[in-house]
C-alpha positions as CSV (number, residue, x, y, z in Angstrom):
1,M,80.9,108.1,112.3
2,N,78.3,106.6,109.9
3,A,79.0,102.8,110.0
4,K,77.6,102.1,106.6
5,M,79.8,104.8,104.9
6,R,82.8,103.6,106.8
7,N,82.2,100.0,105.7
8,D,81.6,101.1,102.1
9,A,84.8,103.1,102.1
10,Y,86.8,100.1,103.3
11,S,85.2,97.9,100.7
12,I,86.1,100.4,97.9
13,L,89.7,100.6,99.2
14,S,90.0,96.8,99.3
15,E,88.8,96.5,95.7
16,A,91.3,99.1,94.6
17,V,94.2,97.3,96.3
18,E,93.1,93.9,95.0
19,A,93.2,95.3,91.4
20,V,96.9,96.1,91.8
21,D,97.8,92.9,93.5
22,P,101.3,92.3,92.1
23,A,100.7,88.7,91.1
24,A,97.6,89.7,89.2
25,C,99.5,92.4,87.4
26,I,102.2,89.9,86.4
27,Y,99.6,87.4,85.2
28,R,97.8,90.1,83.1
29,S,101.0,91.1,81.4
30,V,103.2,87.9,81.2
31,S,102.6,84.4,79.9
32,K,104.5,81.5,78.5
33,K,103.7,79.2,75.6
34,D,106.1,76.4,75.0
35,N,109.5,78.2,74.9
36,E,108.1,81.6,74.2
37,L,107.9,84.2,77.0
38,L,105.1,86.7,76.1
39,I,105.2,90.1,77.6
40,G,102.5,92.4,76.2
41,I,103.0,92.2,72.4
42,E,106.6,91.2,72.6
43,S,108.0,87.6,72.7
44,Y,111.3,86.2,74.0
45,D,112.6,82.8,72.8
46,L,113.7,81.2,76.0
47,S,115.7,78.5,74.2
48,K,118.2,81.3,73.3
49,Y,119.3,81.8,76.9
50,T,121.7,79.7,79.0
51,N,120.1,81.0,82.2
52,V,117.0,83.1,83.1
53,Y,117.3,84.9,86.4
54,A,114.7,87.0,88.3
55,I,115.8,89.9,90.5
56,A,112.9,91.6,92.4
57,F,113.1,94.5,94.8
58,G,110.4,96.6,96.4
59,K,107.4,96.1,98.7
60,A,105.8,93.9,96.0
61,A,108.8,91.8,95.4
62,I,107.5,88.6,96.9
63,S,104.1,88.5,95.1
64,M,105.8,89.5,91.8
65,S,108.4,86.8,92.3
66,R,106.0,84.1,93.1
67,A,104.0,84.9,90.0
68,I,107.1,84.9,87.7
69,E,108.2,81.6,89.2
70,D,104.8,80.2,88.3
71,V,104.9,81.6,84.8
72,L,108.4,80.5,84.0
73,G,108.4,77.1,85.8
74,D,111.5,75.1,85.0
75,S,112.8,77.8,82.6
76,L,113.8,80.0,85.7
77,S,117.3,79.3,86.9
78,G,117.1,81.3,90.1
79,G,117.2,84.8,91.5
80,L,116.9,87.2,94.4
81,A,113.9,89.0,95.9
82,V,114.6,91.9,98.3
83,T,111.7,93.3,100.3
84,K,110.9,95.3,103.5
85,Y,111.3,93.8,106.9
86,G,108.2,91.8,107.7
87,F,107.1,91.5,104.0
88,G,109.2,88.4,103.2
89,N,108.0,84.9,102.5
90,S,109.5,81.7,101.1
91,L,109.8,81.2,97.4
92,S,110.7,78.1,95.3
93,K,113.7,79.2,93.3
94,I,114.3,82.8,94.3
95,E,116.2,83.6,97.4
96,V,114.5,86.1,99.8
97,F,116.2,88.9,101.7
98,E,114.8,91.7,103.8
99,S,116.1,95.2,104.4
100,S,115.0,98.6,105.6
101,H,112.4,101.1,104.2
102,P,112.1,104.1,103.9
103,V,115.6,104.8,105.3
104,P,118.2,102.2,104.1
105,D,120.4,100.3,106.5
106,D,123.3,97.8,106.5
107,N,121.1,95.1,105.0
108,S,120.2,97.4,102.1
109,V,123.9,97.5,101.3
110,K,124.2,93.7,101.7
111,A,121.3,93.3,99.3
112,G,123.0,95.6,96.8
113,H,126.1,93.5,97.0
114,M,124.1,90.3,96.5
115,V,122.5,91.8,93.4
116,H,126.0,92.9,92.1
117,D,127.5,89.5,92.7
118,L,124.7,87.7,90.9
119,L,125.0,90.0,87.9
120,E,128.8,89.6,87.9
121,N,128.2,86.0,86.9
122,T,125.8,86.6,84.0
123,D,126.8,87.1,80.3
124,E,125.4,87.8,76.9
125,N,123.7,84.4,76.8
126,D,121.6,85.1,79.8
127,L,118.2,86.9,80.4
128,V,117.6,88.9,83.6
129,I,114.1,89.8,84.5
130,F,113.9,92.7,86.9
131,L,110.7,92.9,89.0
132,I,110.5,96.5,90.3
133,S,108.1,98.1,92.7
134,G,107.9,101.0,95.1
135,G,110.3,101.0,98.0
136,G,113.1,99.6,95.9
137,S,115.3,102.7,96.3
138,A,115.8,102.1,100.0
139,L,115.9,98.3,99.9
140,I,118.9,97.8,97.7
141,T,121.8,100.2,97.9
142,Y,125.3,100.0,96.5
143,P,127.1,103.2,97.7
144,R,129.5,104.9,95.4
145,K,133.1,104.9,96.4
146,G,133.7,106.9,99.5
147,I,130.0,107.0,100.5
148,T,128.7,105.2,103.6
149,I,125.3,103.9,104.4
150,T,125.2,106.5,107.2
151,D,125.7,109.2,104.5
152,I,122.8,107.9,102.5
153,A,120.5,107.3,105.5
154,K,121.2,110.8,106.8
155,I,120.4,112.6,103.5
156,T,117.4,110.4,102.9
157,D,116.0,111.2,106.3
158,S,116.8,114.9,106.0
159,L,115.0,115.2,102.7
160,M,112.0,113.3,103.9
161,R,111.6,115.4,107.0
162,G,112.1,118.5,104.8
163,G,109.1,117.6,102.7
164,A,111.1,116.8,99.5
165,T,109.3,115.3,96.6
166,I,110.0,111.8,95.4
167,D,111.7,113.2,92.4
168,E,114.1,115.2,94.6
169,L,114.7,112.3,96.9
170,N,115.5,110.0,94.1
171,T,117.8,112.5,92.4
172,A,119.9,112.4,95.5
173,R,119.8,108.6,95.8
174,K,120.8,108.2,92.1
175,H,124.0,110.1,92.7
176,L,124.9,108.4,95.9
177,C,124.3,104.8,94.8
178,S,125.8,102.9,91.8
179,I,122.6,100.8,91.3
180,K,120.2,103.7,90.8
181,G,119.8,106.0,87.8
182,G,120.5,103.3,85.2
183,G,123.3,101.7,87.3
184,L,121.6,98.3,87.4
185,A,121.3,98.2,83.6
186,K,125.0,98.8,83.6
187,M,125.7,96.0,86.0
188,A,123.5,93.6,84.0
189,F,125.1,94.4,80.6
190,P,125.9,92.4,78.4
191,S,123.0,90.2,79.5
192,E,119.6,91.0,78.0
193,S,117.3,92.4,80.6
194,V,113.5,93.0,80.9
195,S,112.0,95.2,83.6
196,L,108.4,94.6,84.8
197,I,107.5,97.7,86.8
198,L,104.7,98.4,89.3
199,S,104.5,102.2,89.6
200,D,104.4,104.1,92.9
201,V,105.1,107.5,91.4
202,V,102.8,110.2,90.1
203,G,102.7,110.1,86.3
204,D,104.6,106.8,86.1
205,P,108.0,108.2,85.0
206,L,110.2,105.2,84.7
207,D,113.4,107.1,85.7
208,V,111.8,107.9,89.0
209,I,110.2,104.6,90.1
210,A,112.6,103.0,92.5
211,S,115.1,105.6,91.3
212,G,115.1,104.3,87.7
213,P,117.7,101.6,88.1
214,T,117.3,100.1,84.6
215,V,116.5,103.2,82.5
216,P,118.5,106.3,81.3
217,D,118.7,109.0,84.0
218,T,117.5,112.5,83.3
219,S,119.0,114.1,86.4
220,S,122.5,115.4,87.0
221,F,125.0,116.2,89.8
222,G,124.0,119.8,89.2
223,D,120.4,118.9,90.1
224,F,121.7,117.0,93.2
225,S,123.6,120.0,94.3
226,E,120.6,122.3,93.9
227,I,118.5,120.0,96.0
228,I,121.1,119.8,98.8
229,G,121.2,123.6,98.8
230,R,117.4,124.0,98.7
231,Y,116.9,121.9,101.8
232,N,120.1,123.2,103.5
233,I,121.5,119.7,104.2
234,S,124.9,119.4,105.8
235,L,127.2,116.9,104.1
236,S,129.9,114.6,105.3
237,L,133.4,115.0,103.7
238,G,132.7,111.9,101.6
239,V,129.6,113.3,100.1
240,E,131.1,116.8,99.6
241,G,134.0,115.2,97.7
242,L,131.7,113.1,95.6
243,L,129.5,116.1,94.7
244,E,132.6,118.3,93.9
245,D,134.1,115.6,91.6
246,G,130.7,115.0,89.9
247,L,130.2,118.8,89.2
248,E,133.8,119.0,87.8
249,G,133.4,115.9,85.7
250,V,136.1,114.0,87.5
251,I,133.7,111.1,88.0
252,E,131.1,109.8,85.5
253,E,127.5,111.0,85.5
254,T,124.7,108.5,85.7
255,P,124.0,106.7,82.4
256,K,122.0,108.8,79.9
257,A,119.8,108.1,76.9
258,G,121.8,106.8,74.0
259,D,124.3,104.9,76.2
260,F,125.0,101.5,74.6
261,I,124.2,99.7,77.9
262,F,120.5,100.3,77.2
263,E,120.5,98.5,73.8
264,K,119.6,95.2,75.4
265,T,117.0,96.5,77.9
266,S,113.2,96.5,77.7
267,H,110.7,98.0,80.1
268,Y,107.0,97.2,80.8
269,L,104.6,99.0,83.2
270,V,102.3,96.3,84.6
271,G,100.3,98.3,87.2
272,N,99.7,101.8,88.6
273,N,97.5,104.0,90.6
274,S,95.1,104.7,87.7
275,L,94.3,101.0,87.5
276,A,93.5,100.9,91.3
277,L,91.2,104.0,90.9
278,Q,89.4,102.4,87.9
279,E,88.5,99.3,89.9
280,A,87.6,101.5,93.0
281,E,85.1,103.4,90.9
282,I,83.5,100.2,89.7
283,K,83.0,99.0,93.3
284,A,81.7,102.4,94.4
285,S,79.1,102.3,91.6
286,E,78.0,98.8,92.6
287,L,77.5,100.1,96.1
288,G,75.1,102.7,94.8
289,Y,77.3,105.8,94.7
290,N,77.5,108.3,91.8
291,T,81.2,108.3,91.0
292,M,84.0,110.5,89.7
293,V,87.8,110.0,89.5
294,L,89.4,113.4,90.0
295,T,93.0,112.5,89.3
296,S,95.8,110.0,90.0
297,S,98.4,112.8,90.2
298,I,97.8,114.6,93.6
299,V,101.0,116.0,95.1
300,G,101.7,118.7,97.7
301,E,101.6,119.2,101.4
302,A,99.2,116.6,102.9
303,K,97.4,119.0,105.2
304,E,96.9,121.6,102.4
305,V,95.7,119.0,99.9
306,A,93.1,118.0,102.6
307,K,91.7,121.5,102.5
308,V,91.0,121.2,98.7
309,L,89.4,117.8,99.2
310,A,87.3,119.3,102.1
311,S,86.1,122.1,99.9
312,I,84.9,119.5,97.3
313,A,83.1,117.7,100.1
314,R,81.5,120.9,101.4
315,E,80.2,121.7,97.9
316,E,78.7,118.2,97.6
317,R,77.1,118.6,101.0
318,R,75.7,122.1,100.2
319,R,74.3,121.6,96.7
320,G,75.0,118.0,95.5
321,A,77.7,119.0,93.0
322,P,79.7,118.1,91.1
323,L,77.8,114.8,91.5
324,P,74.2,114.0,92.6
325,L,74.1,112.3,96.0
326,P,75.1,109.8,97.2
327,A,78.6,110.6,95.8
328,C,82.0,109.0,95.8
329,I,84.8,111.1,94.6
330,L,88.1,109.3,94.1
331,A,91.7,110.5,93.8
332,G,95.2,109.1,94.1
333,G,98.8,110.4,94.3
334,E,101.4,110.9,96.9
335,T,101.6,113.9,99.1
336,T,104.4,115.0,101.5
337,V,104.6,116.1,105.1
338,T,107.0,118.8,106.3
339,M,107.9,117.7,109.8
340,K,107.8,120.6,112.3
341,G,106.5,118.7,115.3
342,K,107.7,115.7,117.2
343,G,104.7,113.3,116.7
344,S,104.3,110.3,114.6
345,G,102.0,109.6,111.7
346,G,102.2,109.6,107.9
347,R,100.9,111.6,105.0
348,C,97.5,109.9,104.8
349,Q,96.8,110.2,108.6
350,E,97.9,113.9,108.4
351,M,95.6,114.5,105.5
352,A,92.7,112.8,107.3
353,L,93.2,114.9,110.4
354,S,93.4,118.1,108.4
355,F,90.2,117.1,106.5
356,G,88.4,116.3,109.7
357,I,89.1,119.8,111.0
358,E,88.0,121.4,107.8
359,V,84.6,119.5,107.6
360,S,83.8,119.7,111.3
361,G,80.1,119.6,111.9
362,L,79.1,118.3,108.4
363,N,76.8,115.3,108.4
364,N,77.4,112.2,106.3
365,V,80.7,113.3,104.9
366,L,83.7,110.9,105.1
367,L,87.3,110.7,103.9
368,L,89.4,107.5,103.8
369,A,93.0,108.2,103.0
370,A,95.3,105.2,102.8
371,G,98.5,103.9,101.3
372,T,98.0,101.0,99.0
373,D,101.0,99.2,100.6
374,G,99.4,99.1,104.0
375,N,102.0,101.4,105.6
376,D,101.6,105.1,106.2
377,G,104.9,106.7,107.1
378,T,106.7,104.6,109.7
379,T,103.4,103.5,111.5
380,D,101.6,100.2,111.5
381,C,98.6,101.4,109.7
382,A,97.6,102.3,106.1
383,G,95.9,105.6,106.9
384,A,92.8,106.9,108.6
385,F,89.1,107.7,108.4
386,A,87.8,111.3,109.1
387,D,84.5,112.9,109.0
388,G,82.5,115.8,110.4
389,E,82.5,114.3,113.9
390,T,86.3,113.8,114.1
391,V,87.1,117.0,116.0
392,E,84.2,116.6,118.5
393,K,85.1,112.9,119.0
394,G,88.6,114.0,119.9
395,K,87.3,116.7,122.3
396,G,85.3,114.0,124.1
397,I,88.5,112.3,125.1
398,Q,90.5,115.5,125.8
399,L,92.3,115.6,122.4
400,D,92.7,118.8,120.5
401,A,92.8,118.0,116.8
402,H,94.5,121.3,115.9
403,M,97.3,120.7,118.4
404,Y,97.9,117.2,117.2
405,L,98.0,118.4,113.6
406,S,100.6,121.1,114.4
407,D,102.7,118.5,116.2
408,N,102.5,116.1,113.2
409,N,101.0,113.6,115.7
410,S,98.0,112.3,113.7
411,Y,98.8,108.7,114.5
412,A,98.3,109.2,118.3
413,F,95.1,111.1,117.7
414,F,93.5,108.5,115.5
415,K,94.7,105.6,117.6
416,E,92.7,107.1,120.5
417,T,89.6,107.8,118.5
418,G,89.7,104.3,116.9
419,D,89.8,105.6,113.3
420,L,93.1,104.2,112.0
421,V,92.8,102.1,108.9
422,K,94.8,98.8,109.4
423,T,95.1,96.5,106.4
424,G,98.5,94.9,107.2
425,P,101.1,94.7,104.5
426,T,99.3,94.3,101.2
427,G,102.2,93.2,99.1
428,T,101.6,96.0,96.6
429,N,102.4,99.7,96.3
430,V,100.9,102.1,93.9
431,M,100.9,105.3,96.0
432,D,97.8,106.4,98.0
433,I,94.1,106.3,97.5
434,Y,91.8,109.1,98.7
435,L,88.1,108.6,98.7
436,I,85.3,111.0,99.7
437,L,81.9,109.7,100.4
438,V,78.9,112.1,100.8
439,D,75.6,110.5,101.5
440,M,72.0,111.9,101.8
441,F,71.2,113.9,105.0
């Protein structure tokens, strides 16, 4: 593997991740002057409120919380930050709690109750600032009556293994949990609330990010039912009963547009994948590459998306198009993996392995695919490097790339070849970054 290209790719990724550092995103969007809290072009008179609380949840909860503590200073009364195991750190005024991601656990339920209990004690004279980032759906859970954490974990795991999209996964979550799908706004009412959102979803739909806890929900029990049927998921008696009652109108739907609970809510997008790609492009240009951002909206099966990216790389290698060489082609998004094997890995590692197979034998062509949060799937890495030597490198140590790909075992393959990308937890999460480098022969 070309060492210079590998180092360049890592530098470009690092710049992209730094651009969406949650604290930097908060500082760009939020400031305080005397008693005025300024968010974008809006201002909030802090002297109006008896208390100002911050409730953060997601992989970026700690960084966002630390920044809001700094901005608000003595104006902040307290709050709660819920993040993934291993992502926690101490804060000055905000209590920190850790729970499970991507499949919720008992601590996720405890976190949900902690949020509920805090909001139970707020009123119309208080301001609640929600700091929302990717991973929030799993990290705080408040199951609907009759639903257990086991029910939620089983359905979450089944949908993920079935290759469900984030929209499908979150539709299920919204109808199993009282916090999601506008439920948190309902809990916060009649307090005024402001949501500062770091997007980890393609297209930045606010009702999908962290399952849209503070915005009107656009999905229904009917949608939930269709998804369960589409993926042939068996249900417990509790979930069957909930779904039946929801379809028959016996229990309330999630809050919709026009509901009075949203009259005192505001929402601000403070960072997303497009911002990361923008800064990555600048860094690549500084390193001497001709650059192009394809899209920030890639979805689909990881190993199939890899074939498209590989075809672009082959075209660059063959005739120096669509960019003159050396070229850096950037993209972002969030793919899926349909688990048919018994291996371990993640969508970025699977994409990289498939790409390596497709470009086998090509010189000076490299892909880096990585999650901006530093975690790919349930592994300890962000993603992987792959190039035209990946397949042969595997053969040299008795690894069959095709076999490892069919077993969804990309992690084991790249661990042996030494091509895993390890950043550690980054504290942010704006989906994945894919970058193709093609250098001169």
